[in-house]
C-alpha positions as CSV (number, residue, x, y, z in Angstrom):
1,G,18.2,57.8,106.7
2,I,19.9,59.6,103.9
3,L,23.5,58.6,104.2
4,R,25.2,59.5,100.8
5,G,24.4,60.6,97.3
6,S,22.4,63.3,95.6
7,R,19.4,63.2,98.1
8,R,21.7,63.9,101.0
9,D,23.5,66.7,99.0
10,R,20.1,68.2,98.1
11,L,19.0,68.1,101.8
12,L,22.3,69.8,102.9
13,S,21.9,72.4,100.1
14,K,18.6,73.5,101.7
15,F,20.6,74.6,104.8
16,V,23.0,76.6,102.7
17,E,20.5,78.4,100.5
18,S,19.3,81.9,101.2
19,E,22.4,82.7,103.2
20,Y,22.0,79.9,105.7
21,E,18.5,81.1,106.8
22,K,17.5,77.6,107.9
23,I,20.5,77.2,110.1
24,D,19.9,80.7,111.5
25,R,16.3,79.7,112.2
26,L,17.4,76.5,114.0
27,M,19.7,78.6,116.2
28,E,16.9,81.0,117.0
29,L,14.7,78.1,118.0
30,Y,17.6,76.6,120.0
31,T,17.9,79.8,121.9
32,R,14.2,80.2,122.5
33,Y,13.7,76.6,123.8
34,S,16.9,76.6,125.7
35,D,15.8,79.8,127.5
36,R,12.4,78.3,128.3
37,V,13.9,75.1,129.7
38,K,16.5,77.1,131.8
39,A,13.7,79.3,133.2
40,E,11.7,76.2,134.2
41,I,14.8,74.7,135.9
42,E,15.3,77.9,137.8
43,R,11.6,77.9,138.8
44,M,11.8,74.3,140.0
45,D,14.9,75.1,142.0
46,R,13.1,78.0,143.7
47,L,10.1,75.7,144.5
48,E,12.4,73.1,146.0
49,F,14.2,75.8,148.0
50,D,10.8,76.8,149.4
51,G,10.2,73.2,150.5
52,L,8.4,71.6,147.7
53,K,10.2,68.4,146.8
54,M,10.0,66.9,143.3
55,D,11.3,63.5,142.2
56,D,13.5,63.1,139.1
57,K,10.6,62.0,137.0
58,E,8.5,65.0,137.8
59,R,11.4,67.4,137.1
60,Y,12.0,65.7,133.8
61,N,8.3,65.9,132.8
62,R,8.3,69.6,133.7
63,K,11.3,70.2,131.5
64,L,9.6,68.3,128.7
65,E,6.5,70.5,129.1
66,S,8.6,73.6,128.9
67,G,10.2,72.6,125.6
68,L,13.0,70.1,126.3
69,Y,11.8,67.7,123.6
70,C,11.8,70.4,120.9
71,L,15.2,71.5,122.1
72,Q,16.5,68.0,121.8
73,L,15.2,67.6,118.3
74,I,16.8,70.9,117.3
75,V,20.1,69.7,118.7
76,V,19.8,66.4,116.8
77,I,19.3,68.3,113.6
78,L,22.2,70.6,114.3
79,G,24.4,67.6,115.1
80,H,23.5,65.8,111.9
81,I,24.1,68.8,109.6
82,W,27.4,69.4,111.6
83,S,28.5,65.8,111.0
84,S,28.0,66.3,107.2
85,E,31.5,67.9,107.3
86,H,30.2,70.6,105.0
87,P,32.8,73.4,105.8
88,S,30.4,76.4,105.3
89,I,27.7,74.7,107.4
90,R,30.1,74.1,110.2
91,A,31.5,77.6,109.9
92,R,28.0,79.1,110.1
93,I,27.0,77.0,113.2
94,E,30.3,77.9,114.9
95,L,29.7,81.6,114.2
96,L,26.2,81.5,115.6
97,L,27.3,79.6,118.7
98,R,30.0,82.2,119.3
99,Q,27.5,85.1,118.8
100,Q,25.4,83.5,121.5
101,K,28.4,82.8,123.7
102,L,27.8,79.1,123.5
103,S,30.0,76.2,122.7
104,K,29.5,72.8,121.0
105,R,29.5,71.3,124.5
106,D,26.5,73.5,125.5
107,V,24.6,72.0,122.6
108,R,25.7,68.5,123.2
109,D,24.8,68.7,126.9
110,V,21.1,69.1,125.9
111,L,21.1,65.5,124.8
112,Q,22.7,64.3,128.0
113,V,19.7,65.6,130.0
114,M,17.9,62.5,129.0
115,D,21.0,60.3,129.3
116,V,21.1,59.7,125.5
117,V,24.3,58.9,123.8
118,V,24.0,60.2,120.3
119,H,27.1,60.2,118.2
120,V,26.7,63.2,115.9
121,G,30.2,64.5,115.7
122,L,29.7,67.5,118.0
């Protein structure tokens, strides 16, 4: 809810201080939760291959239990700080994505898992 002004600038400065440690931490959490969700999807695919059928609701609930909700929150935060158009914040996020061999599309796709359209500028 902080759109403009000194409160917004103060919030953004928190992501820049200490050599972007909060952005680095967000990306660490992104990687951790993304890996957990991917592992759960692979596990469910193996179960379905073995004959156990799951409906979409059950699959979605299992993804949530494995960390999808946290992953989505992380992506929303990254999207909001990206949309601040702060050049050094954007550069840091892009650097970290490249280091992980990810693109902005990979991050944006996390939100599409739950069919949410969020315009955050990614």
